[in-house]
Backbone as JSON, one array per atom type, in Angstrom:
{
  "sequence": "EVQLVESGGDLVQAGGSLRLSCAATVFTFDDYTIGWFRQAPGKEREGVSCISTFDGSTYYADSVKGRFTISSDNAKNTVHLRMNSLKPEDTAVYYCAVTNSYNSDFCNYLEMDYWGKGTLVTVSS",
  "N": [[-4.42, 8.92, 50.72], [-5.96, 6.29, 52.58], [-4.62, 3.05, 52.3], [-5.17, -0.39, 52.03], [-3.86, -3.59, 52.31], [-4.34, -6.9, 51.87], [-3.23, -10.19, 52.85], [-2.36, -13.69, 52.88], [-4.4, -15.46, 52.3], [-5.48, -18.71, 51.21], [-5.64, -22.13, 49.99], [-6.99, -24.56, 52.0], [-7.4, -27.49, 54.01], [-10.4, -28.68, 55.6], [-10.63, -28.06, 59.07], [-8.13, -27.07, 59.27], [-5.78, -24.29, 59.61], [-5.34, -20.75, 59.14], [-3.63, -17.63, 58.75], [-4.51, -14.43, 58.31], [-3.38, -11.27, 57.09], [-3.43, -7.72, 57.28], [-2.18, -4.91, 55.94], [-1.89, -1.54, 56.58], [-1.54, 1.59, 55.02], [-0.57, 5.07, 54.98], [-1.94, 5.9, 57.24], [-3.52, 7.72, 59.47], [-5.36, 8.06, 61.45], [-6.77, 8.99, 64.58], [-8.63, 7.6, 66.11], [-10.42, 4.64, 65.26], [-12.23, 2.1, 63.5], [-11.42, -1.1, 62.58], [-11.35, -4.0, 60.57], [-12.27, -7.36, 59.58], [-13.97, -8.67, 56.82], [-16.14, -10.76, 54.91], [-17.04, -12.35, 51.84], [-18.93, -14.68, 50.33], [-19.54, -16.58, 47.32], [-22.5, -15.5, 45.78], [-23.57, -14.6, 48.12], [-24.32, -12.13, 50.67], [-22.01, -9.6, 51.7], [-20.36, -9.9, 54.83], [-19.69, -8.99, 58.24], [-16.89, -10.21, 59.9], [-14.94, -10.02, 61.98], [-14.01, -7.37, 64.11], [-12.13, -4.58, 65.38], [-12.43, -1.85, 67.53], [-11.1, 1.25, 68.25], [-12.37, 3.34, 69.44], [-13.8, 2.64, 71.69], [-12.57, 0.42, 72.58], [-13.73, -1.95, 71.87], [-14.35, -5.29, 70.71], [-15.43, -7.34, 68.09], [-16.98, -10.35, 67.11], [-18.37, -12.39, 64.66], [-21.06, -14.65, 65.21], [-20.7, -17.09, 63.97], [-17.99, -17.5, 63.91], [-16.94, -17.3, 66.4], [-14.77, -18.32, 68.98], [-13.18, -19.66, 67.22], [-11.84, -17.92, 65.5], [-9.46, -15.28, 65.79], [-8.84, -11.89, 66.26], [-6.23, -9.53, 65.93], [-4.03, -6.76, 66.54], [-1.23, -4.9, 65.39], [-0.08, -2.13, 66.28], [2.2, -0.6, 65.93], [3.11, -1.39, 63.49], [0.98, -0.87, 61.94], [-0.78, -2.97, 61.26], [-3.19, -5.51, 60.94], [-4.29, -8.63, 62.05], [-5.85, -11.78, 61.35], [-6.42, -14.63, 62.88], [-7.3, -17.79, 61.97], [-8.73, -20.66, 63.01], [-9.62, -24.18, 63.03], [-10.97, -24.38, 60.55], [-13.8, -24.34, 58.36], [-15.66, -25.67, 55.57], [-17.68, -23.81, 54.99], [-16.49, -21.43, 55.62], [-15.27, -20.58, 53.4], [-14.5, -17.97, 51.25], [-14.02, -14.66, 49.88], [-11.93, -12.66, 51.67], [-11.95, -9.53, 53.15], [-10.25, -6.6, 54.22], [-11.1, -3.75, 56.07], [-11.66, -0.3, 56.97], [-12.77, 2.4, 59.06], [-12.97, 5.79, 60.14], [-15.04, 6.83, 61.45], [-17.29, 6.87, 64.11], [-19.51, 4.29, 64.99], [-22.21, 2.64, 66.45], [-22.96, 0.16, 65.6], [-20.59, -1.38, 64.89], [-19.23, -3.21, 63.28], [-20.34, -3.37, 60.81], [-20.53, -3.81, 57.41], [-21.46, -1.84, 55.77], [-20.81, 0.5, 56.96], [-18.14, 0.99, 56.66], [-15.28, 2.7, 55.33], [-12.91, 2.5, 53.82], [-11.36, 0.07, 51.8], [-9.63, -3.0, 51.29], [-8.42, -5.07, 48.56], [-8.97, -7.69, 48.87], [-8.55, -11.17, 49.82], [-8.4, -14.55, 48.92], [-9.89, -17.22, 50.57], [-10.06, -20.62, 50.67], [-11.67, -23.45, 51.73], [-11.43, -26.8, 51.8], [-13.41, -29.78, 51.86]],
  "CA": [[-5.6, 8.12, 51.07], [-5.65, 5.01, 53.22], [-4.54, 1.85, 51.46], [-5.17, -1.63, 52.79], [-3.41, -4.72, 51.49], [-4.51, -8.17, 52.56], [-2.43, -11.32, 52.43], [-2.51, -14.88, 53.7], [-5.41, -16.38, 51.82], [-4.91, -19.93, 50.62], [-6.47, -23.32, 49.99], [-6.67, -25.35, 53.18], [-8.38, -28.52, 54.3], [-11.25, -28.46, 56.77], [-9.91, -28.31, 60.31], [-6.84, -26.4, 59.23], [-5.66, -22.92, 60.11], [-4.7, -19.73, 58.33], [-3.48, -16.31, 59.37], [-4.61, -13.33, 57.36], [-2.79, -10.01, 57.52], [-3.86, -6.52, 56.58], [-1.23, -3.82, 56.16], [-2.49, -0.24, 56.27], [-0.59, 2.68, 54.78], [-1.15, 6.42, 55.05], [-2.93, 5.67, 58.29], [-3.28, 8.79, 60.44], [-6.54, 8.22, 62.29], [-6.6, 8.88, 66.02], [-9.51, 6.49, 66.48], [-10.93, 3.99, 64.07], [-12.67, 0.7, 63.55], [-10.82, -1.86, 61.5], [-11.73, -5.39, 60.73], [-12.32, -8.31, 58.48], [-15.27, -8.97, 56.27], [-16.02, -11.81, 53.9], [-18.15, -12.5, 50.91], [-18.95, -15.94, 49.6], [-20.3, -16.45, 46.07], [-23.94, -15.47, 45.89], [-24.01, -14.18, 49.45], [-24.02, -10.76, 51.04], [-20.81, -9.4, 52.49], [-20.67, -9.9, 56.25], [-18.61, -8.7, 59.16], [-16.34, -11.39, 60.56], [-14.34, -9.6, 63.25], [-13.55, -5.99, 64.07], [-11.61, -3.91, 66.57], [-12.71, -0.42, 67.56], [-10.32, 1.98, 69.25], [-13.23, 4.35, 70.06], [-14.16, 2.19, 73.04], [-11.85, -0.81, 72.88], [-14.59, -3.11, 71.64], [-14.01, -6.3, 69.72], [-16.62, -8.04, 67.62], [-16.86, -11.58, 66.33], [-19.61, -13.0, 64.2], [-21.36, -15.88, 65.95], [-20.22, -18.26, 63.23], [-16.53, -17.67, 64.04], [-16.54, -17.19, 67.81], [-14.04, -19.47, 69.48], [-12.29, -20.21, 66.18], [-11.06, -16.83, 64.9], [-8.95, -14.27, 66.72], [-8.31, -10.69, 65.61], [-5.2, -8.85, 66.7], [-3.46, -5.62, 65.82], [0.12, -4.46, 65.69], [-0.21, -0.71, 65.99], [3.49, -0.06, 65.47], [3.27, -1.74, 62.08], [-0.29, -0.62, 61.25], [-1.17, -4.25, 60.69], [-4.22, -6.26, 61.64], [-4.25, -10.05, 61.68], [-6.99, -12.63, 61.69], [-6.03, -16.03, 63.01], [-8.48, -18.63, 61.75], [-8.52, -22.07, 63.35], [-10.75, -25.09, 62.84], [-11.69, -23.86, 59.39], [-14.88, -25.15, 57.82], [-15.94, -25.31, 54.17], [-18.52, -22.62, 54.95], [-15.65, -20.24, 55.77], [-14.76, -20.23, 52.08], [-14.96, -16.65, 50.83], [-13.0, -13.62, 49.76], [-11.85, -11.91, 52.93], [-11.55, -8.14, 52.94], [-9.94, -5.74, 55.34], [-11.72, -2.43, 55.88], [-11.49, 0.62, 58.1], [-13.47, 3.68, 59.08], [-12.65, 6.64, 61.28], [-16.31, 7.34, 61.97], [-17.84, 5.98, 65.15], [-20.86, 3.76, 64.79], [-22.47, 1.61, 67.46], [-22.97, -1.11, 64.87], [-19.29, -1.03, 64.34], [-18.68, -4.18, 62.33], [-21.27, -3.43, 59.7], [-19.74, -3.47, 56.24], [-22.01, -0.63, 55.16], [-20.27, 1.67, 57.66], [-16.7, 1.09, 56.44], [-14.97, 3.68, 54.3], [-11.76, 2.12, 52.99], [-11.35, -1.38, 51.62], [-8.61, -3.67, 50.51], [-8.92, -5.78, 47.38], [-9.41, -9.01, 49.29], [-7.71, -12.35, 49.68], [-9.3, -15.7, 48.83], [-9.73, -18.37, 51.46], [-10.84, -21.77, 50.21], [-11.58, -24.56, 52.67], [-11.94, -28.01, 51.17], [-13.98, -30.75, 52.81]],
  "C": [[-5.15, 6.8, 51.67], [-5.63, 3.89, 52.2], [-4.42, 0.64, 52.36], [-4.8, -2.77, 51.87], [-3.5, -5.99, 52.33], [-3.55, -9.23, 52.01], [-2.75, -12.51, 53.32], [-3.58, -15.85, 53.25], [-4.8, -17.57, 51.11], [-5.99, -21.0, 50.57], [-6.03, -24.19, 51.17], [-7.76, -26.39, 53.4], [-9.2, -28.14, 55.53], [-10.5, -28.88, 58.04], [-8.57, -27.61, 60.39], [-6.91, -24.97, 59.72], [-5.0, -22.03, 59.06], [-4.58, -18.45, 59.15], [-3.5, -15.26, 58.26], [-3.97, -12.08, 57.96], [-3.3, -8.88, 56.66], [-2.89, -5.4, 56.94], [-1.86, -2.52, 55.69], [-1.41, 0.81, 56.09], [-1.33, 4.01, 54.78], [-2.25, 6.42, 56.09], [-2.69, 6.67, 59.41], [-4.47, 9.02, 61.36], [-6.18, 8.12, 63.77], [-7.42, 7.71, 66.56], [-10.16, 5.92, 65.22], [-11.5, 2.63, 64.43], [-12.08, 0.01, 62.34], [-11.19, -3.32, 61.68], [-11.75, -6.17, 59.44], [-13.76, -8.61, 58.12], [-15.08, -10.05, 55.23], [-17.25, -11.86, 53.04], [-17.97, -13.8, 50.14], [-19.77, -15.75, 48.34], [-21.8, -16.49, 46.31], [-24.47, -15.0, 47.23], [-23.62, -12.72, 49.7], [-22.72, -10.7, 51.84], [-21.2, -9.33, 53.97], [-19.43, -9.56, 57.08], [-18.18, -9.96, 59.88], [-15.8, -11.02, 61.94], [-13.79, -8.2, 63.09], [-13.01, -5.56, 65.43], [-11.94, -2.44, 66.46], [-11.86, 0.24, 68.64], [-11.16, 3.08, 69.92], [-13.55, 3.95, 71.49], [-13.49, 0.87, 73.4], [-12.63, -2.07, 72.61], [-14.0, -4.03, 70.57], [-15.28, -7.06, 69.37], [-16.22, -9.31, 66.88], [-18.25, -12.01, 65.89], [-19.82, -14.31, 64.95], [-20.74, -17.1, 65.29], [-18.72, -18.5, 63.4], [-16.05, -17.59, 65.48], [-15.88, -18.47, 68.3], [-13.08, -20.08, 68.48], [-11.35, -19.14, 65.6], [-10.63, -15.86, 65.98], [-8.38, -13.09, 65.93], [-7.28, -10.06, 66.53], [-4.62, -7.72, 65.87], [-2.05, -5.34, 66.31], [0.17, -2.97, 65.33], [1.08, -0.1, 65.46], [3.68, -0.3, 63.97], [2.01, -1.45, 61.27], [-0.79, -1.87, 60.54], [-2.22, -4.9, 61.58], [-4.2, -7.69, 61.13], [-5.57, -10.72, 62.05], [-6.49, -14.07, 61.69], [-7.3, -16.88, 62.91], [-8.12, -20.08, 62.0], [-9.77, -22.88, 63.07], [-11.61, -24.65, 61.66], [-12.69, -24.87, 58.86], [-15.11, -24.77, 56.36], [-16.8, -24.05, 54.05], [-17.76, -21.33, 55.23], [-15.06, -19.79, 54.42], [-15.36, -18.92, 51.6], [-13.75, -15.8, 50.47], [-13.06, -12.81, 51.05], [-11.25, -10.53, 52.65], [-11.22, -7.49, 54.27], [-10.54, -4.37, 55.05], [-11.58, -1.6, 57.14], [-12.37, 1.84, 57.94], [-12.99, 4.48, 60.27], [-13.89, 7.34, 61.82], [-16.85, 6.36, 62.99], [-19.24, 5.55, 64.75], [-21.07, 2.63, 65.77], [-22.53, 0.22, 66.84], [-21.67, -1.22, 64.13], [-18.64, -2.08, 63.45], [-19.67, -4.41, 61.2], [-20.54, -2.97, 58.45], [-20.22, -2.19, 55.57], [-21.41, 0.64, 55.78], [-18.78, 1.88, 57.4], [-16.42, 1.98, 55.25], [-13.87, 3.25, 53.33], [-11.64, 0.6, 52.99], [-10.08, -1.83, 50.91], [-9.25, -4.42, 49.36], [-9.33, -7.21, 47.69], [-8.38, -10.1, 49.06], [-8.61, -13.57, 49.79], [-8.91, -16.79, 49.8], [-10.65, -19.47, 50.96], [-10.6, -22.93, 51.17], [-12.22, -25.78, 52.03], [-12.41, -29.0, 52.23], [-13.27, -32.08, 52.73]]
}
């Protein structure tokens, strides 16, 4: 079964940067959607950024556009999320997730099949 392990979460001051990584094992999908999701206390989980190999699409939530960048290293089965200009409202547990089912709403957390355990990002003001 697919296993996803996130790393890189930390405490950082507002305006700072972090790079999250997601390492996937037992990953044999020909096509897939993989991405980052986050959940802040008391809030619903939301899609932050995803990559889909079905059509080459990339998604960013409006709240992170221009600040976050998703990238993948296919040789290492690793996905990264570079987060710049962090804000206190970015504070959340960040999860990596993947699905091998195509969906037009491809960064919807309800459509993902495999999840990592998450990594905590805390942005202080």
